C-alpha positions in Angstrom: 90.3 0.6 -19.3 92.3 -2.4 -18.3 90.8 -5.9 -18.3 90.6 -5.8 -14.5 88.8 -2.5 -14.6 86.3 -3.8 -17.2 85.6 -6.9 -15.1 85.2 -4.7 -12.0 82.8 -2.5 -13.8 80.8 -5.5 -15.0 80.7 -7.0 -11.4 79.6 -3.6 -10.0 76.7 -3.4 -12.4 75.6 -6.9 -11.4 75.9 -6.0 -7.7 73.7 -2.9 -8.0 71.3 -4.5 -10.5 72.2 -2.1 -13.2 71.2 -2.8 -16.8 74.1 -3.3 -19.2 74.1 -2.7 -23.0 76.1 -4.7 -25.5 76.5 -4.4 -29.2 76.4 -7.9 -30.7 76.6 -7.9 -34.4 74.4 -5.1 -35.7 72.0 -5.3 -32.8 72.0 -4.0 -29.2 71.3 -6.4 -26.4 70.6 -5.6 -22.8 71.4 -7.5 -19.6 69.2 -6.9 -16.6 67.9 -8.6 -13.4 64.9 -10.7 -13.8 63.1 -8.7 -11.0 62.9 -5.7 -13.4 61.5 -7.6 -16.4 57.9 -8.5 -16.9 57.3 -12.2 -16.9 60.4 -13.0 -15.0 59.7 -11.2 -11.7 59.3 -14.5 -9.8 62.5 -16.0 -11.0 66.1 -15.5 -9.7 68.8 -14.6 -12.2 69.3 -12.3 -15.1 68.0 -12.1 -18.6 69.6 -10.7 -21.7 67.5 -9.6 -24.6 67.6 -7.9 -27.9 65.8 -4.6 -27.9 62.5 -4.6 -29.9 62.7 -8.3 -30.3 61.3 -11.4 -28.5 64.8 -12.9 -28.3 65.4 -13.5 -24.6 68.0 -15.6 -22.9 67.3 -16.4 -19.3 70.3 -16.9 -17.1 69.1 -18.8 -14.0 71.9 -17.6 -11.8 73.1 -14.7 -9.7 76.7 -15.8 -9.8 78.7 -13.1 -11.7 81.1 -15.7 -13.1 78.2 -17.7 -14.7 76.6 -14.5 -16.0 79.9 -13.1 -17.4 80.7 -16.4 -19.1 77.3 -16.9 -20.7 77.8 -17.1 -24.5 75.9 -15.4 -27.2 77.1 -15.9 -30.8 80.3 -17.6 -29.8 81.5 -15.0 -27.3 80.9 -14.5 -23.6 79.0 -11.5 -22.3 82.2 -10.2 -20.8 83.9 -10.4 -24.3 81.0 -8.5 -25.8 81.3 -5.9 -22.9 84.8 -5.0 -23.9 
């Protein structure tokens, strides 16, 4: 896939509230809408979390640019998505 196709795929997932999976280091992280995650239903935005862990990063925005450019371990989520 080209860079544009990857960005389009990321944006589409955000538009339809699809959960995305990322491999960051040796762990899998997930990005999903707050509305689908217990304890965050009342908040607007997205969360990213490590599976089977209490590590949660709340992204208080629905703006795709902000979400894609949120950094974890020195890289943006978009860079991890490649």
